[in-house]
Phi, psi and omega in degrees: 000145179256156173292138181227136174302139181090354179245160180273155174223168181237143176291131183248004175248165185300314178219122177251132180269132180267123188252154178292327185191143179304324182287353182274349182289153185244163177306325181292345183273358186305319179299329180285341182267353187281169172230112358290154177289147179243081186292320177299315179297323178297312184291316181292339179277353181260150171272178186300321181292321181292333180288348178243025177296143185276012175281343181262134178258309182197188173224156180237148182261158179315130178084355181292143183273142171227152169264121179279126180251338177199145176227075179288166175299151175119359173087019179233153175234134170276130189221167168237122178281096191286348178265006178235094183299135178211066189300335178284345179257313182199128182296345181274339184148195185274118182271150178174199184232142176228149170297136181298330181294342180268008181236152172231140178304141178292143179293163178302154179301136182293137176289122181301339178291344178279355181084174181287141176289160178297148180299139181290154167273157176233136180292125181253351173277154177300324176203146177214160178251137173267141187245157180286339178206163179304118182072009184274196182293151179291127178255331181212101184275159168073028177291131198263156170314135178090352178291133176266133184233118177291122180285151180239017179152180181286167179292149175232107178060035179088011179234140179251132174281137182224156177270137180233131181304139176081004180235127182287332183256152179294153166251168189236133181243141176302129182301329180290345184264000181231162178213168172276155173288141183291150178280343180236162180298141179288158172279160176299326178296321177300314182294317180298323179295323177294314180300323181295335178290349179262010177303139180076001171295143184296143172282126176223124179300125182085354183294146183215041179203173176289358172279325180184144190206157173247183191295311180286333175296323178298315179294312180302313185290321181298320177283325179298326177308330182256012177083014180261116188269081172287153174302168185278322188259154186299317182295323177289326175297320178297324184291336184253005179248167189260123177299144180243134179303146180304132180091350181254007179292151180234160176307135183098343172292176184242134170263134177243147186229141177206146175276156183307129177076007182234166182282171180297134182236354184206152178215146175216163178264130179296136176238167183284156177138171179283134183075168181292129179226154177209157169256127184203160171273112192261118178299320185289317182266000171062032177196170174276129180209163173250136183199158167295150178292120176290166185306320182291331174288318177302321182292335182252005178292122182251359175153163173250142179230159178238137179283000000 
């Protein structure tokens, strides 16, 4: 099957980077464009300035759905990432470009007479490798935290078979690296604990994985791990969450920041301790860290919100 405008497709690499335009990619981006993608190699190959290049919009995880809007010649598809709400950009989701080789056409709609499909597993490790057989060679490296994997049967010797887009045969994931999605909403403490596991991960503009991440990506991914679909960008996250009176914020709430007369540009998760503290992906220090709010952050804090 070929990709077709107006139809959905699925990401078939561990992490696919969403680009502003095919012509905006740089020589240093080649590992991110490959199949399989090499997100670790891409990030370690960039310097600090390249990690915040404005050619990157977001990232998509293995199996994530996109709506294909155009497939011009040249090996690229214009898409909308329908699982990443971005109402200020497109009411359908986050728009951008992906290499066609990193996508597989979505399978036909399931016949309701076949019953409900099994509940997906979700990757609970910061990163895991999928194997061609239980304990066998790596077939798909670097599958990221929060990735949903459709199970294809019970565990065999500590390995679960899962379906992967674009592959006819199952791949195998360590059973210890996946979990079921919760039946009830997670607590803020649960979400904060997931975000805290990403401490010291590199800051990458548009990043959305344990390989590299940005501030709103950290918030989006921590809630996504539990099946809660927050928008992708900080300003949209503020729009769908509930303001909390000053001084009443709790760990797991969100701090939002904006300069006078400008829109929200940063978000962090409130953490425990004396005085305002947060866990965030910090542009200045180029990593995820927990810290007390420095004076310039206090000066630009515009409020705390609760999911």
